[in-house]
C-alpha positions as CSV (number, residue, x, y, z in Angstrom):
1,M,-25.6,50.8,-19.6
2,F,-25.0,52.3,-16.1
3,K,-28.3,50.7,-14.8
4,L,-27.3,47.3,-16.2
5,W,-24.0,47.5,-14.3
6,L,-25.8,48.3,-11.1
7,L,-28.0,45.2,-11.6
8,L,-24.9,43.0,-12.0
9,V,-23.1,44.2,-8.8
10,P,-25.3,42.3,-6.3
11,V,-25.1,39.1,-8.4
12,V,-21.2,39.3,-8.5
13,A,-21.1,40.1,-4.8
14,M,-23.3,37.1,-3.9
15,A,-21.2,34.8,-6.0
16,Q,-18.2,35.6,-3.8
17,L,-19.9,35.0,-0.5
18,T,-18.8,31.9,1.4
19,P,-21.7,29.9,2.6
20,N,-22.0,29.1,6.3
21,S,-19.9,26.1,7.0
22,V,-18.5,23.8,9.6
23,T,-14.9,22.5,9.5
24,V,-14.0,19.2,11.2
25,T,-10.7,17.5,11.6
26,T,-10.7,13.8,12.2
27,S,-7.6,12.0,13.3
28,R,-6.5,8.5,14.3
29,S,-3.5,7.1,16.2
30,L,-1.8,4.2,14.6
31,E,0.2,2.1,17.0
32,T,2.5,-0.4,15.4
33,A,3.7,-3.4,17.2
34,V,6.8,-5.3,16.1
35,D,5.8,-8.9,15.6
36,Q,8.3,-10.2,13.0
37,T,12.0,-10.4,12.7
38,S,14.1,-11.1,9.6
39,F,17.4,-13.0,9.7
40,Y,20.2,-13.0,7.2
41,V,22.2,-16.2,7.0
42,T,25.5,-16.7,5.2
43,V,27.2,-20.0,4.6
44,D,30.8,-20.0,3.4
45,S,32.1,-23.0,1.4
46,K,34.9,-23.9,-0.9
47,T,34.2,-23.6,-4.7
48,D,33.5,-27.3,-5.1
49,A,30.2,-27.2,-3.1
50,G,26.9,-26.8,-4.9
51,L,23.5,-25.4,-3.9
52,D,22.2,-28.9,-3.1
53,D,25.1,-29.4,-0.7
54,I,24.5,-26.1,1.1
55,L,20.7,-26.8,1.3
56,A,21.5,-30.2,3.0
57,A,23.8,-28.5,5.4
58,V,21.3,-25.8,6.5
59,R,18.2,-28.0,6.5
60,G,18.4,-28.3,10.3
61,A,18.1,-24.5,10.6
62,G,14.8,-24.6,8.8
63,L,16.2,-23.0,5.6
64,T,15.1,-24.2,2.2
65,L,15.5,-23.2,-1.4
66,A,12.6,-20.6,-0.8
67,N,15.0,-18.8,1.6
68,F,17.9,-18.7,-0.8
69,T,18.7,-15.1,-1.9
70,G,22.0,-15.4,-3.8
71,V,25.6,-16.4,-4.1
72,N,28.8,-14.5,-4.1
73,Y,32.3,-15.5,-4.9
74,S,34.9,-13.9,-2.6
75,N,38.6,-13.8,-2.2
76,N,39.6,-14.6,1.4
77,S,43.2,-13.5,1.3
78,L,45.4,-10.7,0.1
79,T,48.3,-13.1,-0.8
80,P,49.0,-14.1,-4.4
81,I,47.7,-17.6,-3.7
82,A,44.2,-16.5,-2.9
83,D,41.8,-18.8,-1.1
84,T,38.6,-18.3,-3.1
85,Y,35.3,-19.3,-1.4
86,V,31.6,-19.1,-2.1
87,E,29.2,-17.1,0.1
88,W,25.7,-18.5,0.0
89,S,23.0,-16.1,1.3
90,F,19.6,-16.8,2.8
91,S,16.9,-14.8,4.5
92,L,14.2,-16.0,6.9
93,T,11.4,-14.0,8.5
94,V,9.8,-15.5,11.6
95,P,7.3,-14.2,14.2
96,L,9.0,-12.4,17.0
97,T,7.9,-15.2,19.4
98,R,10.0,-17.6,17.3
99,M,13.2,-15.4,17.5
100,K,14.9,-17.2,20.4
101,P,14.2,-20.8,19.1
102,T,15.4,-19.7,15.6
103,I,18.6,-18.4,17.0
104,G,19.0,-21.7,18.8
105,L,18.6,-23.6,15.6
106,F,21.1,-21.4,13.8
107,T,23.6,-21.8,16.6
108,A,23.2,-25.6,16.7
109,V,23.8,-25.8,12.9
110,Q,26.7,-23.3,13.2
111,S,28.4,-25.5,15.8
112,S,27.8,-28.7,13.8
113,L,29.3,-27.1,10.7
114,A,32.3,-25.8,12.6
115,K,33.1,-29.4,13.8
116,D,33.0,-30.6,10.2
117,E,35.1,-27.7,9.0
118,K,33.6,-28.0,5.5
119,Y,31.3,-25.0,5.8
120,S,30.9,-22.1,8.1
121,L,27.6,-20.4,9.0
122,S,27.0,-16.8,10.2
123,F,23.7,-15.1,10.9
124,G,22.2,-11.9,12.2
125,V,19.0,-10.0,12.4
126,S,18.4,-7.7,9.4
127,S,15.1,-6.1,10.5
128,M,12.2,-6.2,12.8
129,T,8.8,-5.3,11.3
130,S,5.1,-5.3,11.7
131,S,3.3,-7.9,9.7
132,T,0.2,-5.8,9.3
133,Q,0.0,-2.6,7.3
134,Q,-2.3,-0.2,9.0
135,T,-3.7,2.5,6.8
136,C,-6.1,5.4,7.1
137,A,-8.8,5.0,4.5
138,L,-9.9,8.4,3.3
139,T,-13.5,7.4,2.8
140,D,-13.7,6.2,6.4
141,M,-12.1,9.4,7.7
142,I,-14.5,11.6,5.7
143,A,-17.5,9.5,7.0
144,E,-16.3,10.1,10.6
145,A,-15.9,13.8,9.8
146,R,-19.5,14.0,8.5
147,V,-20.8,12.4,11.7
148,S,-18.9,15.0,13.8
149,A,-20.1,17.8,11.5
150,S,-23.7,16.6,11.7
151,K,-23.5,16.6,15.5
152,L,-22.1,20.1,15.6
153,A,-24.6,21.4,13.0
154,G,-27.5,19.7,14.8
155,A,-26.5,21.5,18.0
156,A,-27.1,24.8,16.1
157,G,-30.4,23.6,14.6
158,M,-28.8,23.1,11.2
159,S,-27.5,20.2,9.1
160,A,-24.2,19.4,7.5
161,G,-24.5,19.5,3.7
162,A,-22.1,19.1,0.8
163,I,-18.4,18.9,1.2
164,L,-16.8,22.3,0.3
165,A,-13.1,21.4,0.9
166,I,-10.9,18.6,2.0
167,S,-7.4,19.2,3.5
168,G,-5.2,16.1,3.8
169,P,-5.0,13.4,4.6
170,T,-1.8,13.8,6.5
171,M,0.3,10.9,7.9
172,T,2.9,11.0,10.6
173,S,5.4,8.2,10.4
174,T,6.0,5.6,13.0
175,G,9.2,4.0,14.2
176,I,9.5,0.5,15.3
177,G,7.0,0.0,18.0
178,G,6.1,3.7,17.7
179,V,2.9,5.7,17.4
180,G,2.0,7.6,14.3
181,G,-1.3,8.8,12.9
182,C,-3.3,10.3,10.2
183,S,-5.8,13.2,10.0
184,V,-8.0,14.9,7.5
185,T,-9.9,18.2,7.7
186,V,-13.2,18.5,5.9
187,K,-15.3,21.6,5.4
188,F,-19.1,21.1,5.1
189,A,-21.7,23.5,4.0
190,L,-24.4,24.3,6.6
191,G,-28.0,24.1,5.7
192,G,-31.3,24.6,7.6
193,F,-33.5,21.7,8.8
């Protein structure tokens, strides 16, 4: 029995050995550029106006039914004889290069509606975003890590083999117009040529 135990010790010891390996971290910087802006537009009217009336009033600002986001009934006064009005909401996303002309359109329609005194229009910028979602594909990052590991292993006269471990991917967030990134660490087994 004691001899059998002595035979098993080398097998157990070899099972716990970590093979030679190379660990590579691959990272990418992601620069996001703001290229879109979103506007919110509100048109106030008396309760006798309908959606078709409002759409006709804002057509000159480039707003259509597709931009309509909702309606809200509001009380404009704290007096017992309340002046109830309807608040029609719209949203519009345009390329950043169209921001100034869009503000010009909104301002022109706002002035036109103010003369008529039937409706009032207000607007603002609700957000600025990037139209493209940049991502870090894990398969691409692992492929880059394998290339780097192969170069390192080759310099030592060896080759990069199977993946032993992957840590990540990790992402750092970006702010508007900021720089973020992602990284992954991959451990490859080393083999001879």
